[in-house]
N, C-alpha and C positions, 0 to 999 in steps of 0.2 A: 504493500499500499503505500510505503514512504516512497519507494522509487517511482511509482506511477505519480506521485504529487511533486517530485522533485527532480526526476531525470538524473539523478547522480547515484551512482552505487555507493561512493563513499558516505556520502551525507544518509543515504538510507541505512548503512551498516551503523553507523553512529546512534540512528535514533533507535533502531533495533537493539542495540546494547543498552541505552537509556531505560528503554521499555523494559528490557528484560531485568535490570537492576531493580528497577523499582517494584516490578511484579514480584521479585523474589524476597524483597524486605516488607512487603504490604501483606496485611491481614485480609486474604481473599475469602473468608469464610463465608461473608455475606455476598458475594458476587453471585448471582444467579446466571449469569450469561458471560464466562469468562472471554470467550472470542470477541463479543461487542465491547467489554471491558479494555481489553488489549488493542483494539483498533481504535476506540475513541482516544485511550492516553497517547498512541502512535500518532494519531491524525493532528491532535492538539500541538504536539512538538513539530511535526512536519510544517503546520501550518506557521508556526512561528519562524521556521527556517526558510520557508518558501519566499517572505518577504524580503529577507536579506538576500537571498540567491537571486530574486531576479534584480535585485540592485546591482550587485556583482556582475551579473550579464550585461547591463548596460554600459559596462566599461571593459567588456569582453573583447580580446583583439581578434578581430574578424569574426565570421559566423559561429554560431554556438550550437553543438549538436549533443544529443544525451550520451552519456558514458554507456558503452557497449555491456549488456547484461547477458552473461552467459546463461542459456536455458538448455532444456533437453539433457541427452547423456553425457553433454561435456561439461556441465556446470557441477560445483563442488557440493551444492546443496540444491534440493529441489525448489522450484519456483512455481508459483501460481501464474500460468501461462495463458494470457488471451490477447485481443487485438490491441488492448490498452497499454501493452509493453512494448510494442513494434515503434520503430524510428519514426514512422510517418504519423502515428496517432501523438507520440509523444509531442511532436513538433505542432501538431493542432492545438493540444492542450496548452502549448506556451502562450498561445494568443489570448487564451481565457484570462480573466482576472483571478487572483489567488481563491477568493471565495466561490467564483464559478466552478474552478478546478476542484476544489476540495468537495463541494456539494456533488458534483458529477461523480467523481470517483468512489465517493463513501456509497453514494445510492445507487449508482447504475452498474458499479462494478462489484462492489462488497455488499449491497442490499442493506446499508444500515437504515435505519428508521428516520426521519426528518425531524424528529423529537431530539435525537442524539445528535445529529448533524447541527442542530440549533446550538446545542452547548458547545460544541467545538468553534463555532463561529460567533459566537455571543449574539445570537439574532433569534428570531422566531422560527417555527416549524413551518410557517406559511413562505415567509422569505426564504427559507432554505429550498423549499419546493420551488420557488420561482428561480431561484440561482441554478438549479439543477436543470430546470426545463430549459433555461436562456442558453445553457452551455451545451445541453443536448441538440438545439437546434443548430449553434454554430459548428459543433462537431458533424453533423450531419451535412451540412451546407458544403463544407470542407472535404467530405468525402463523395461529392455527386459522383465522381468516376467509379465504375465498379473495378475492383481489384482482382489480379489473377489468384487462382486456387493453388494449393500446395504442388500439385504434380505439374500444372502449368509453369510455375514459379520456377521449379527444378529444370524444366526444359528450356527455358529462356537463359536463365544463369549459366546452363552448361554451354549453349551457343554463345553467350557473351563472353564467358572464360575462354573458349576456344578462340575468337576473333581478338581478344585482348591479348592472349600468348602470341598469336602470329603478326599482331600489329595490322591487323585487317581494317583499315580505315571506312572502307566502304561495310564491310561486314556490322562494325560497331554502329553506324550510322542507321542502318535498317533496323537495328535491334533497339533504339532509341527513339522516344516519342520526338516529333519536330520541335516541340516545346521543351524537351528535357533539361532539368536543373542538376548541376553538379555541385556539390556543396562540400567544402573542405574544412575541417577544424581544426587549426594549429595550436590554437590560443596563445600565439605570440611565442611559444616554446621551440617550434620548428617552423620551416619555410611552408607556407600554404596560401592559397589565393585568399585575398581578403574580402573578394566580392562573390556572388553567385556567378557561376557560366551558365548560360542559357543557350538552348539550340543544340538539335542532335550534331549537326557538324562542327560548330565550336568545341562541344563536350568530346566528341570521338578524338579531334585533332589534339586538344590538351593531353588526354590520356596517352594516346601515342607519342607524342614530343616529350612528355615528362618521363616516360618508359624509355625512351631511347636515350634522354641526357642523364638519367640518375642510373641506370643500369638496371639489369635484372633482379627480381625478386621473386620469392616463392609464393604460392597461394596454397591457403590450406582451408578447406571447408569446417565451418562451425555454425552452432546455431546461436543467433542473438535475438533477444525479444520474441521467440519463438518461430523466427524465420531464418533461413539459410543466408549466410552471410559469408564474406572471405576474410581471412585473417593474412596479412600480409608482412613478409619477412625479408630483410635485406641483411647479408653477411650474418645470419645466424640471431639476428635481432628483431623482434616483434616492431614494426614501424607504422602499422595501420590496421584498421578493421572497417570494412565496407559493408554497408547494408543497402538494400534496393527496394524503391517503391516501384511495383508492376502493374500495370494496367491489364483487364482482361482481354485486351486485343493483344497482348504478349509484347508490348512495348515498355520499357523502362521509363519510367515518370520522373524519377528523381536518383541519383546515385549520392550515397551521404558516405563521405570519408573521414574518420575518425584518426587525426596524425598526433594530437595533443599527448605527449608519453605519460602525464598525469592521468589522463583517463584511460590508458591501456594498462596501468599498473597492475590491475586485479586478473587481467586477462593471463592468468599464470599458466595455465594448463597448454598455452601455446606458446610457450618460451622456445628458445632455441633447441632444447633437448627434445621437444615435441615434435619437431620437423624432421621426420625421417623421409627417406626417398620414395616410400609407399604413398605417403601423405602430401607430399610437396611437389609442386609442379611449377617450373620457371615460367616467370611471365614479367611483360615490361613493366 
């Protein structure tokens, strides 16, 4: 829940620890619904952090992307997975106000009653219901384009990976939506584009040119936010994680590349030791 509200694994883990410490020292004998109690306590803490996190993002160097959250068999701990942890959805929720985001996540994802949501936000149940409704409409409007299902995603990414490996400019253009967006998050820590790159030909050209300039990297398939992603390694070091937003027409709407090393620190299962000849494929 904290990750869905904040989009940062490190902050979510801190909140998890805070809630655990509070729960371990509290008298919970009178708590009838432990899950609701835990979610409410975590939500209050996340709501406080969310305000300061948004201030930090206003001064963030270049585009901001959520930290990759490992899911599936590669994750060190089981994670509740649904559309709300995908990169595309987290970016949509970034456009919501903090109260809207809290009301939407708590009610629509975790089925928390509006009376409890009101406690977290310091408002009324009616106001909480209105916040969730407004957020729901904004999320729906941002998702008007139907997305590819999992089998289709796998096919598209296999084709994209092959074209990327070959430096096939025309092949990449064919797989990208004409208005495709390429977003790179370096956080001022590594070199990355400070602006969005828009358009299939421009995105494909940048991908090929950067690959040629920086040399070969290894790509490892992993699951991030419940969807197939690619981990990029160069000279045995994890340098990036790519996630993709794909429409049901089989074309890539957006490619999100996290390069900020601070956001990659927790992706430990894909360290240099994890990259084996069977798992790694050279790519530009």
